[in-house]
N, C-alpha and C positions, 0 to 999 in steps of 0.2 A: 403956858398950859398949867392948870392947877396941879398941885402935888398928888392928889388922890387919883388922878386918871393915869392909866398905863400908857406907855408910848404907843402912838398910832391910834389911840382911841378917840372917837369923836365926842364932842360935848353932848350932853343929854338933849334929846329932842331934835337931833340933826341926823342926816344920813349922807353917805358919800354921793357926790354928783353922778348923774346918769351919764353913761358913755354911749357911743354909737352901738356897741355890742348889746347893751341893755335894751335899747330901742328896737333893734332888729329881733332880739329874742322875744320881746313882747309881741311884735307883729307875727312872729312864727307861732306863738301860742294862740293868738286870735285866729290865725289862718287854720291851724289844726282843729280848733273847736268849730269854726265855720264849715270846714270840710266835712267833719263828722255830721253836722246838721244837714248839709246839702246832700251828702251820701244817703242819709236816712230817708229824706224826703224823696229823693230821685230814684233810689234803687229798689224800693219795695212798693207793693200795691197797697191800696187802702185796705184796712185801717192801720196796717203795720207801718206804713210810711210815717204816720203821725207819731206812733209809739217810738220807733227807732229814731226818727228825725228830732224828737225832743229828748229821748232817753240817752242816746249816745253822747251828745255833747254835755248833757248834765252829768253823766257818769264820769266823763273825762275831766270836767271842771271840778267835781268832787274829789277825785283822785289827786288832781293838781293841787287843790287847796290843802289836802291832807299832808302831802309829801314834798311838793316842789316849790310852792309859793314862798316868797321872801318871808312871809309871816305864817309859815306852815303850822298846822295844828300839831303834827307829830314831828318831833326833831329826830331825824334819821341821819345816818352816816352819808356823807356826800356821794359815795358810790351808789347807795340805794336811791338817793335822789336822782342821780344821773340815769339809772336804769328805768325808773318810773317815767322820767322825762322822755327817754328814748321810746318807751312803749307807747306813749301818747302820740309821738311823732310817727311811729311805725303804724299805728292804727290809721292815722290820716293818710299816710303813704299807700297803705293797702286799700283804703277806701277809693282813692283815685285810680289805683290799679284795677280794682273791681268794677269801676264804672267805664273801663276801657280807655282811660286817659293816663296810661303808665308814664308818659313823659312828664306830665305835671307832677305826679308822685315822686319821680326820680329827682326832678329839679328841686322840689320842696325838701326831699330827704337830704340832698347834698347841702342845701342852705341851712336847714335846721340842725344837722349834725355839726357842721362847721361852727355855727354860732354857739351851739351847746358846748362844744369842746373849748372854744375861747372863753365863754362865760364860766365853765366849770374849772378851768385852770386858775382863774382869778379867785375862786372859792378856796383853793388849796394854798394860796399865798398868804 
């Protein structure tokens, strides 16, 4: 390791290898965004279904990109990042609940929170 790199630092242009938790977390994100789109298109009459079906996932993706993404625009404390992540997952869970499929929302919430806790613990290490 070169002398100017701190212990545990990766060489420039590299990133740590992906783990199973990272992959499941990514699929939870995609599922949450897809859920919000599905909810918007399914739960509202025309023309609001188009507005909400496109607007809800776009808003969630914008918030995710600002605070939660690995390359987030705004660097925030990990606690704030976790709260924003949980709010997006909560919105997806409530969307399933609102469509009358509470069991899908509960299963998603349990998986997403478990993966979020595992991934969040690694950020503090």
